[in-house]
C-alpha positions in Angstrom: 12.4 12.5 -20.3 14.1 13.6 -23.5 12.4 13.0 -26.9 15.2 10.7 -28.0 15.0 8.6 -24.8 11.2 8.3 -25.2 11.7 7.2 -28.9 14.2 4.6 -27.7 11.8 3.4 -25.0 9.0 3.1 -27.5 11.3 1.2 -29.9 12.2 -1.3 -27.2 8.6 -1.8 -26.3 7.6 -2.3 -29.9 10.4 -4.9 -30.3 9.1 -7.0 -27.5 5.9 -8.7 -28.8 4.3 -9.1 -25.4 4.7 -5.4 -24.6 3.9 -4.1 -28.1 0.3 -5.0 -27.7 0.1 -2.9 -24.5 1.7 0.3 -26.1 -1.5 1.6 -27.8 -3.5 1.1 -24.6 -0.9 2.8 -22.5 -0.7 5.8 -24.9 -4.5 6.1 -24.9 -4.6 6.1 -21.1 -1.7 8.6 -21.0 -3.6 10.9 -23.4 -6.8 10.6 -21.3 -4.8 11.3 -18.1 -3.2 14.4 -19.6 -6.7 15.7 -20.8 -8.1 15.0 -17.4 -5.3 16.9 -15.8 -5.9 19.9 -18.1 -9.6 19.9 -17.2 -9.1 19.9 -13.5 -7.7 22.5 -11.1 -4.0 21.6 -10.4 -4.7 20.6 -6.7 -7.3 18.0 -7.8 -5.4 16.9 -10.9 -2.3 15.9 -9.0 -4.5 13.7 -6.8 -6.3 11.9 -9.7 -5.1 9.3 -12.2 -6.9 7.6 -15.1 -6.5 3.9 -14.4 -8.6 2.2 -17.1 -11.2 2.6 -19.8 -13.9 -0.1 -19.6 -16.1 0.3 -22.7 -17.3 3.9 -22.4 -16.7 4.2 -18.7 -13.5 5.9 -17.5 -12.1 4.6 -14.2 -10.3 7.3 -12.2 -8.5 6.8 -8.9 -8.1 9.6 -6.4 -5.7 9.5 -3.4 -8.2 11.1 -1.0 -11.9 11.4 -0.5 -12.0 15.2 -1.1 -10.6 14.9 -4.6 -12.9 12.0 -5.3 -15.9 13.9 -4.1 -15.0 16.8 -6.4 -14.6 14.5 -9.4 -17.9 12.8 -8.7 -19.7 16.2 -8.6 -18.2 17.0 -12.0 -18.4 13.5 -13.5 -21.0 14.3 -16.2 -19.3 17.4 -17.5 -15.8 15.8 -17.4 -17.0 12.8 -19.3 -18.3 15.1 -22.1 -14.9 16.9 -22.1 -12.9 13.7 -22.3 -15.1 12.0 -24.9 -13.9 12.0 -28.5 -15.3 10.5 -31.6 -12.6 7.8 -31.6 -13.1 7.1 -27.9 -16.5 8.0 -26.4 -16.6 8.4 -22.6 -20.1 8.5 -21.1 -19.4 7.9 -17.4 -16.7 8.4 -14.9 -16.2 5.9 -12.1 -14.3 7.5 -9.3 -12.6 5.4 -6.7 -10.4 6.3 -3.7 -7.0 4.7 -3.5 -5.2 6.3 -0.6 -2.4 3.6 -0.8 -0.8 5.2 -3.8 -0.9 8.8 -2.8 2.2 10.9 -2.8 2.7 13.1 0.2 3.2 16.7 -0.4 6.7 17.9 0.3 6.6 20.0 3.4 7.7 23.6 3.0 11.1 24.1 4.5 11.3 27.2 6.5 14.5 29.2 6.0 16.7 30.4 8.8 15.7 33.6 10.5 17.6 36.9 10.5 19.0 36.2 14.0 20.3 32.8 13.0 21.9 34.1 9.8 23.6 36.9 11.8 24.9 34.4 14.3 26.2 32.2 11.6 27.8 35.2 9.9 29.6 36.1 13.1 30.8 32.5 13.5 32.1 32.5 9.9 34.2 35.5 10.6 35.9 33.8 13.6 36.8 30.6 11.7 40.2 30.2 10.1 40.3 29.9 6.3 39.5 26.3 5.2 36.8 23.9 4.1 34.6 24.6 7.1 34.6 28.4 6.6 33.9 27.9 2.9 31.0 25.5 3.5 29.5 27.8 6.1 29.8 30.8 3.8 28.1 28.8 1.0 25.2 27.8 3.4 24.7 31.4 4.5 24.6 32.6 0.9 22.1 29.8 0.0 19.9 30.7 3.0 19.9 34.4 1.9 18.7 33.4 -1.5 
């Protein structure tokens, strides 16, 4: 999101009284979530989200048990890293919430050399037109 869009969004939230009281809390949780993401390996960070701060306990949801187990094993050191003078964090409560997980996008295999050769041969036999142009573009895309 562009900076100006974010500023407009913040302006709208501040203008609405009911939402304005939530903005500082949302910003604080976003900061803690960003700091948690920086402290964790990328594979674990994308599976973990800061959900709430209850006193000095940070509640983190993970989308699978493996990520939760890893966070639990590092809870004490992560709490120290996330703690600040303005907002002390002494404990991490880690919960598994598989219902909000995002599935990893499967890696799409490209076409093999034989398939590209066959499509190239097909392209040469086609008359000039939209189909030939589309096939040439697809072949070029597949070759990278």
